[in-house]
N, C-alpha and C positions, 0 to 999 in steps of 0.2 A: 109357445111361440109368442113373440112381442112385437109390436109395431116397430118398424126400422126406424123411425125418429126417436123413438124412446131408447133403442140399443145405442144408437149414435150419441146420445145425450148423456146415458148412464155409463159409457166408456170414457166420458170427458173429452171428447173430440168437440163438441159444441153444445151450447143450450139447445132445449127442445125448440125453441122459436127458430134459432139459427139452422138447424138440422132440418126442420120443415121448409125454410128458405132454399137450403141447398138442394132439398128434393124437387122443390118447385123450379128450380133453375135447371133442372137436369144434370146435376152434377153427380149423383147417387145411382149406383146400380147395384141390383142383386143378382147374381149369377149371371153377368153380362145382360140383364134386362133393365131397363130403365126404371127406377123405383117411382112408385106413387104414394102419396101421403097416406098412411093407413095400412099399407102393405105389411104383413107379418112375416118374419123371418124365424128360422130355426137355427139351432148351434152349427149344423152343418153348411149353412149358406155362406157365399162369399160376398160381402159388402164392399164396394169399392166407391171412394169419394175422389172426385177429380184423377181418376185412373190409379188410385193408390188403396190396395188393399188394407182394409180396416182390421187391426190387429185386436181380436176380441179377447186375447188372453192378458192384453196389458191394461191393467186396471190401477195405475198408481193415481190415487186420489189424494188431493191436497186442499187445504183449507187456511183462508187466511182472514184475520181480522184487521183491517185498516181503518185508522182515523183519517177519514177524508178531509183534506183542506178545502178552503174555497177556490175557485178558479180553475176545477178540474172536473172534466165530464166522466159520467158513469156508464161509459160505453167501452167496447173493446177498441175501436176505431173511431176518428171522428173525421168527418168530411171537411171541416173547417181546419183542420189540423192543430187543433188544442189538445193540450195534455189530457191523457186519459188516466184512469185509475190503474189501467193495467201498465202503464210506464212506471209506477211508482213501486211495483213489486217485481224482484228478481225472482223469475221462475221460468223453468225450462217445459212447463205445462201449459196447455192452451185453458186459461183460466179466464173467468168471466164474473161481473158482479151478481150476486142475489138481489135482484130489483134494483132501483137507482135512488140516488140522491141529486138533487138540482145542481147546476153548476155552482151557485153560491151558497149551497147548504153543506154543513160540515158534520163530522161525527162517524158513527159506527156504520161500517159497510162491511158486509162478507163478499168474499171472493172464493171461489172453487172450481174445479173440474167435475163435481158431482152432480150430474143433471136431476137424479133421483132426489136428492136432497133438495136442491134449488126448487124443484117443482112442487114438493112437500111443504116447504117453507112458505112459498108465495101463494099456495092455494088458499082462498078466502075462508074455507071450512075449516081451516086448521087454528084460525084466531091468535096468530103470533103476536104478541104485544111489542108495540113500538113506542118508546118514550122520547118525546122532542121538548126542548126549550126553545121558546120563541120570543124575540124581543120585537115588541109591536108598537106602532106609533100611536099614543092616546093613552089615557087612563081608562082601563078596562073596569066595568062595574059588575056588580052581582047579577044583574039580570043577563048581561051578556054571556057570563060564565055559564049561566044557567042555560042559555040557548045551545051552547057548544056542548054541555054533558048531555042534553036530551036529542041533541041532533040538528043538523041543520040542512037546507036543501043546497047542492053543488051539483052541477052537471046532470040535473033531472034525478036526482035520487037523493035520500035523506041518510045522512051519516049515522054510523050506530052511537049509541050511548057510550060516553067515555069519560075517563078520569080527568078533571081539569082544575089546576089550582094556581091561584096568582101567588107568584113567589116574592116579587117586590114591584115598586112602581117609583117612579122619579117625576115629580111635578114639574121641575126646573127644565128637564128635557123633554117632558111630555111623554114618556115611554113607560111600558110595562113590560115585566118578565112572567110569562106564563108556561106552566108544565102541562103538557097532554100526553095521555097514555092513549092510543088507539089500537085497534086489532084490524084495521082494514089498510090497503095499502095503494089507493087510488092516485092518479098523476095529480100531483102539487096539491095533494088534499089538505095538508095543513095550512098551506098558505090560502087556498080557496076557502076553507072554513072561516079563518079570520075575515077574509073578504066578504063572506055572507052576512056578517054582523057589523060590517063597516070599519074594519081595521086592517092596516097595511103590515104585513111583516117586515121588519128590517133586518132580521138576522136570524136563522134559524140552524139549530143544532139537534142531531139525534143522539140522546145521551145512552140508549139501550136498545138492543134488538134481542129480544127474548131475555136472557139472562147475562147477555154480553155486553160490556162496556168498553171504553177506551183509556181506563185508569192507567196511567204510567206510560201512555203513549202520546207523542207530541203529533201536532198536525202534520199528515205525511209519513208518519212511521206505521209500521205493521208489524204483527207477529203471527205465527203459526197456532192455529188451534191445536189443544192437547186431544188426545184420543178420548179422554174423559168427556171433554166439552162435546166432541163430535158425537159422541154415544148420548149425551143429554139432549142435544138438538133433536136426533131421530126420535127419542122417547117423547119428545113434545108434539109428535105428529103422528105417532103409531100406537 
């Protein structure tokens, strides 16, 4: 038996968080009884969402890699009517992004309807590496890089040690290009890390998520992950 929100997520109907919201809103029923978060279901149980029976035999999972452009939000819907990453992908499945990139951040973003893989990749204990290239205002120095490498305080916690490398700097424009490789995924983490040592991020790109990059993909373009790539993602967390 599995928790009902996990079943909904694994079948690709919604992410785990979205499934929990559906349950909290009273839109999920198990055998005609209103579901509660944490309820467990067995194969013979009937799950209804908004009055429609969930097809537990349908398990068509899809996986996309998007080169997210600037000016697009990493959500399924946006209350302000802005373009979302879902609008960029032609799919008849209920897909959602694995994690988020800020509105003005570009680069690698994975989207899927595989709730199990999503939860595994986002869980902090699995240490999935994310590589970023940040253009910052100012010329960063060795002592600043050391602070980033050893961890800085943001939102009342200290970031984990990470790889940091100065790629280049431009004295005329007073900017630096810095590569970071982190294993965490806190909200606005990279920007806040630089803010913690006195620098403002002007441009941020995620170059890689795990082993996946956006090579040969222009901003706004996407591709379907190969079965081998999906299997490799699962191997990182199991």
